[in-house]
Every structure is written in structure tokens, then in C-alpha cells.
N, C-alpha and C positions, 0 to 999 in steps of 0.2 A: 741353051735346051738343059742344062743344069741349073740353071736355076726352077723352070718349069719343073724338075724332078724333084726338087730343095722343095716346090712352092706346097707341088700336090702331095708328097710326104708329110709333110708339117700339116697339111688341112686335111690328113687321114690320122694324123696322131694327134690333132686336138675334136678331134670328131668321138675318139677312142674314147682319152680321157673326157670328154664329155656327154658319153653314153655312162662311160663304170660313174661318176659320180651322181648320175640323174637313177642307175641303180641302185646308189649308195644311200643316195635321198626316200627311195621311192621304202628299201629295206624297212628304212627307220622313223619313217611316218608308218608303216604297218605297222613298225613294232608298237609305236606311242600310240598309234588306232586300236590298237589290241590289248595296252594297257586301259585305257581311255573303257574301253566297251566290259571290260572285266571286272575293273570297278564300279558300274553304272551295273553291270546286273549279282554281286555282290550285295551292294546297294538297297538293291529291289526285292531280293529276296531276303534281304533281312526285315524289312519294312513287309513283305508279306509272310514273314515269320508273328512278327509282333501283330498283324491285322488279328493271324489265323486266331493267337492263343488272345483279341480281344474279342474275337468273335465269338470263341469258346466260354469264356467269361458273361460276356453276355447271355447265350442263351441258356447259362446255369444258372442264373438269377432270374431269367425269362420262365423254366421249366422254376425254382421254388416257388414266383409270383403265380404262378398257374394252378401248382398242390394247395397253398396258401388260400386262394378263392375257391377248387374247393372242394376246400374246409369250409368253409365258412359256406359256401351255399344251404346244404342241406338244414342247416340251423334254423337260417327261416320259415 
């Protein structure tokens, strides 16, 4: 009888340790995922800002070309 109680107690303790280890692993995995996602978002934000600046420059140049074409048209 004592052996059965000891075996059940050991199994319960093992289950508890496995659960704690699993929770710890999930917490670590969640932190890693959060860091990975944060880094990806920061990279995307930087790329979007760069693209926005490039688009501003393109439209500025396009406006200059449009003004130059408007000046040339009346001369014909």
C-alpha cells in the first residue's frame, strides 16, 4: 500500500514539474515571439517612412516637370 501511495505521489509531483516547465517554456516562447514581432514592426515602420520620403521627392520632382512643361506649352 505504501508503494502505491509513493508511486501516486511521485506521479503527481512529476506532473506538477512538467506543468511548471511547460508554463516556463511558453512564457519564454511568448517573450521571444514578442521581441521578434516588435523588431519586424520597427523594420516595417522604417521602410514605410523611407518610402514616404521617396514618394514626397518623386511628387516634388513631378511638380517641377509639370511646371516646366506648362512654361514650354505657351511658347509654341
